[in-house]
N, C-alpha and C positions, 0 to 999 in steps of 0.2 A: 179784727176787720179787714174783709176781703180789698183784692184789688178793684175797681171799678172801670178805670178810665180803659178805654179800649183804643184801635190802630194803635201810630205810632209812639203815643207813649206808656212806656212800658219799659220793663226793668231791663237793663242794658241796651237800649237804642242811643244812637246818639243825635246830636243835632246842632245850629247853629244857633248860636244867643245873640242875638242885637239889644244893644242896649248903647244909650247915651251915642248913638252914630259909630260905635262901633259893632266888630261882631267877633263874636271867640265861642270856640268849639265846645261842645258839652255834651256829659253822659248823663242818661238815667239810672240813679242807682236804686232806685226803689219808688213805687207810687202807691197813694192811700189815695181812694177816693181823688178828692182836686187838690193833693198835697202831693206834690213832687220834691225828691230829694235828686240833686242834681249836683255832679261835679264839673269844676273846669279850672283852666289854668287858673293859678293864684293870683290874686289881684285883677283877675278876669273882671270882675261885677262887683261894684259895689255893694255894701250889706245895710244901705238904711232905707228900705222899703221901696227901693226903686223899682218901676216898672220896666219891664221888658218884654221880647219876641220870643217864643222857641220856635223855630224852623225845622221841619221834619221835610228831607228830602226822599222821594222813593224813586223806582226807575219812568212813572208819568205825572208827579207831580210833587208841588211842596204845600205843607200842612201849615199855616199858622196858627200860636198859642197865646193869648197874651195873658200874662202872669205878674207875681208879683215878689219881691223879695220878702220873708218871712224872719228869718233868723238865720246868722251862719255859723258855724263850728267857730269859738272863739281862739284854739288852737290851730286851726288849717282853713283859712279863707277859700281853698277851692272846694270846700263840701259846705253847701245850704238846702235850704229847703226853702220852694216856692207855693203859694198857691195861683192855681190857674183859673180864672174867669169862666163858668158854665154858659154865660153870654154873650162874652166879650165884650161886657158892661164894665169899663175901669173901675168907676165908682163903687163898683160892690165887692172890693177887695180889700182886705184888713192891709195896714200897713206894717204890724206884725203879730208874731205866731202866738196864740196866746196857749196856755198846756194847764191840764188839771191838777190840781195841788191840795194838799192839805197842810199848807205852812200855817204855823198859829201865827195872828197878828193882833195887835195892839192900836187902836184908832186914837189918836189923840184928837178934839176938834177944840179949834182956837173961835172963840166968840159968839156963845158962850161957853166956858171950858167944860170941857167932858170928854171922858176915856172909856171906853169899850173894849171889850176883848172876843174875838171870834176867830176864824182863820178864812183865809182865800180858797174862794171854790175854781179860780184858775188867774196865771198871770203873763205878764207878757212886759217886755222894754219899754211899754208905753204905759201901761194902766195895769189894774188888778178888780177882781171881781169878789165883794167880801162877803162873807154870812156871817152872822152873830145870834146869840139868844136873846140880846139886848138892842132896846128901842133906841136908836141914834136919834139927835136933834142935828139935822143937817143944818143948820144956821153955821155960816164960815167955812173956810178950807179947812180939811182934816190933815192930822203930819201922820203918815202912816211908818210903823214901826216894822219890818220885816224879820224874821226869824227864820234862817235858812239855815238846814243840815248842814255842817261843817264849814258855817262863814260867820264871821259876827255879824252882831243883826244890824240891821241897815236901815238907817232912817232916812226914809224916802218923803217927801213934802210932796201933796197931791191936792186934788179939789173931787168933790162929789161930783158927778154929770147926771146919774142917772139913778133910782131907787125905783124897787118893785115892792116895797111896803111889805105886810107881812105874811108867810107862810106857813105851810104846818107845823107844828109844836111850838108855835111864836118865832120861829125864824126870819128872819131880817134882812136883806142882800141890798146892797148898794154897787155900783163901779166907781171906782175912783182912776182919774188919769195922773199922772206922774207929774210933775213941774221940777223944773232946776234941779236934776236928778245930779250928784254927784259921778264922775268919773270911772271910779272905783267901783260904785255903786250899781253903775249901769252895767257894769262887765260884771260881777257878782250873778247878778239877773240873768245875763245873758248864758251865763255859764250853766246857770240852774234851768233854764228851756232848752239850753241844747242836751243838757243830761236826757230830759224828758222825750226828745225825740226819737230814742231809742226804744221807748215804751208806746210809739206810733209806728216805725219801724221794726218790729220784733225778731222778724226773718232775716233780715240783713246782718246778722253778726257771724 
């Protein structure tokens, strides 16, 4: 994926980050499309989907860009990934980063009870997109069991928020929003999402 943002938002550029009435310095570690990898002082920025403004200054002017925190490194809160608004509309920004995935998943539906197997097309701290060869019954809230590499099985409760019906080769897809996620499961998902950030920024190693 090539870098497409122009102007001051480029690898190595510095900025001021304005968030919750505070201003902290930041440095762009890398950028891909509208996704920005930013470094700032530890504990400088909340990591819960917070909206913020990046200010870049040159000799003649200051350029401001609205962005939202997508995810942060679990072991270093000084590094995080942001999504920049293309039109400065705040409501177009996701609150968490979704990354491609092939994690096997079992979905247990409640009322009527039903179990299907499939895999995750993508996942974030807030939800997942599931693909299955089985046609599910969408009555009730599903309990989703995520099987992640190097992690014990995660038991995450969620509810189906949208479906796409049948695709090619009898493939069914639907989106799940997580609810009542245990802190340890949130952290495990965050670790997985952050590990996939390296796939977005392969040239930054």
